[in-house]
C-alpha positions in Angstrom: -50.7 144.5 -47.6 -54.4 144.9 -47.7 -56.6 142.0 -48.9 -58.3 144.1 -51.5 -56.5 146.8 -53.5 -58.0 149.6 -55.4 -56.7 152.1 -58.0 -55.4 155.3 -56.5 -55.0 153.6 -53.1 -51.5 154.7 -51.8 -49.8 152.4 -49.3 -46.8 153.7 -47.4 -43.5 151.8 -47.4 -42.2 151.8 -43.9 -38.4 152.3 -43.5 -38.4 154.9 -46.4 -39.1 158.6 -46.3 -42.2 159.8 -48.3 -42.3 156.5 -50.3 -45.6 155.0 -51.4 -46.9 152.3 -53.8 -50.1 151.9 -55.6 -51.7 149.8 -58.3 -51.0 151.0 -61.9 -53.1 150.6 -65.0 -51.8 151.6 -68.4 -55.2 152.7 -69.6 -59.0 152.5 -68.8 -59.3 149.3 -70.9 -56.8 147.5 -68.7 -58.6 148.8 -65.6 -61.9 147.4 -67.0 -60.4 144.0 -67.8 -59.0 143.8 -64.3 -62.3 144.9 -62.6 -64.2 142.2 -64.5 -61.7 139.6 -63.4 -61.1 138.5 -67.0 -57.4 139.2 -67.0 -55.3 140.6 -64.1 -53.9 143.8 -65.6 -52.6 145.6 -62.6 -49.0 146.7 -62.5 -47.4 148.7 -59.8 -46.0 152.2 -59.2 -43.6 153.0 -56.4 -42.8 156.7 -55.9 -40.0 158.1 -53.6 -38.3 161.5 -53.6 -35.4 159.9 -55.6 -37.1 157.4 -57.9 -40.3 156.6 -59.8 -40.5 152.9 -60.4 -43.2 151.6 -62.8 -44.1 147.9 -63.5 -46.5 147.9 -66.4 -48.3 144.8 -67.7 -47.6 144.0 -71.4 -48.8 141.1 -73.6 -52.2 141.2 -72.1 -53.6 138.0 -73.7 -50.6 135.9 -72.7 -51.3 133.2 -70.2 -48.1 134.0 -68.4 -47.9 137.6 -67.1 -45.2 139.9 -68.7 -44.3 143.3 -67.2 -42.1 146.1 -68.5 -40.0 147.6 -65.7 -39.1 151.3 -65.7 -37.0 153.5 -63.4 -37.6 157.2 -63.9 -39.2 156.6 -67.3 -36.3 154.5 -68.6 -37.1 150.9 -69.4 -34.6 148.6 -67.6 -36.0 145.1 -68.2 -38.9 142.6 -68.3 -40.5 140.7 -65.4 -42.1 137.5 -66.5 -43.4 134.2 -65.1 -41.3 131.1 -65.8 -42.7 128.4 -68.0 -44.2 125.5 -66.1 -41.6 123.3 -67.9 -38.7 125.4 -66.5 -39.2 124.7 -62.8 -42.3 126.9 -62.7 -44.5 124.3 -61.2 -42.2 123.7 -58.2 -42.8 127.1 -56.5 -45.3 129.8 -55.7 -43.4 132.7 -57.2 -41.9 131.4 -60.5 -40.7 134.7 -61.9 -37.6 136.0 -63.6 -36.5 139.6 -64.0 -34.3 140.1 -67.1 -32.4 143.3 -67.4 -30.3 144.2 -70.5 -27.3 142.3 -69.1 -28.4 140.1 -66.2 -31.1 137.7 -65.1 -32.6 137.6 -61.5 -34.7 134.7 -60.3 -37.4 134.6 -57.7 -37.7 131.6 -55.4 -40.6 130.7 -53.1 -41.2 127.0 -52.4 -44.7 125.8 -51.7 -45.7 126.1 -48.0 -42.8 128.5 -47.5 -43.3 132.0 -46.3 -39.9 133.1 -47.5 -39.3 134.7 -50.9 -35.9 135.4 -52.3 -34.6 137.3 -55.4 -31.3 135.9 -56.5 -28.6 136.6 -59.1 -26.2 133.6 -59.6 -27.3 132.0 -56.4 -26.5 135.2 -54.4 -29.4 136.8 -52.5 -30.5 140.3 -53.5 -33.6 140.3 -51.4 -35.1 138.0 -48.8 -38.7 138.6 -47.7 -40.4 136.7 -44.9 -44.1 137.1 -44.5 -46.2 136.2 -41.5 -48.8 133.6 -41.5 -52.3 134.4 -40.3 -51.2 137.4 -38.2 -54.2 138.7 -36.2 -52.4 141.1 -33.9 -52.2 144.8 -34.5 -49.0 146.2 -35.9 -47.4 148.7 -33.5 -46.4 151.1 -36.3 -49.4 151.0 -38.7 -52.1 150.2 -36.1 -53.5 147.7 -38.6 -54.0 143.9 -38.7 -52.8 141.7 -41.5 -49.9 140.0 -43.2 -46.5 141.5 -42.2 -43.5 141.3 -44.5 -40.0 141.5 -43.1 -37.7 142.4 -46.0 -33.9 142.5 -46.2 -32.3 144.0 -49.3 -28.6 143.3 -49.8 -26.3 145.6 -51.7 -26.9 145.6 -55.4 -25.1 148.5 -57.1 -26.8 148.2 -60.5 -30.2 149.3 -59.3 -31.7 151.1 -56.3 -33.0 149.0 -53.4 -36.5 150.3 -54.0 -36.6 148.4 -57.4 -36.2 145.0 -55.6 -39.0 145.9 -53.1 -41.2 147.0 -56.0 -40.7 143.7 -57.8 -41.3 141.8 -54.5 -44.6 143.7 -54.0 -45.7 143.0 -57.6 -45.0 139.2 -57.1 -46.9 139.2 -53.8 -49.8 141.0 -55.3 -49.9 138.5 -58.2 -49.7 135.6 -55.7 -52.5 137.1 -53.6 -54.7 137.7 -56.7 -54.2 134.1 -57.8 -55.4 132.8 -54.5 -58.6 134.9 -54.4 
């Protein structure tokens, strides 16, 4: 992923046909708050021929980010950061995705380059990112962090949803560091 992201910057997802992601802002006010660095308001949109996945920031004045998650304009759940008092301080990606009937947790220990999304201790997604990768990628011809992502079968939602959630969490993590 690029170090700096801009609105209307489309980034191809390799391994999928005609699938791109970009930052999403619900309105101009959210974009302005984000540009000023007052509150990080960016969400995410992932478009493929089959699905349109939208992760939209809600509760803008909350200290913990909250996102409404949509697939093809149908709200399916909420992505939120865990409270510090509920193991949130022990990891880099303390997030939970709550759908109408299940809860999925994100795990990324400090100093670890592996992030997992789990339901009842079973992996849905495992993402490994490189550390300080300066060589040029053979496919993209670009330098930068490389993410090797494995999505396991989850029949409730498309695989692209889990990748979209992973990208949002990595963007949040990267924004927090800068």
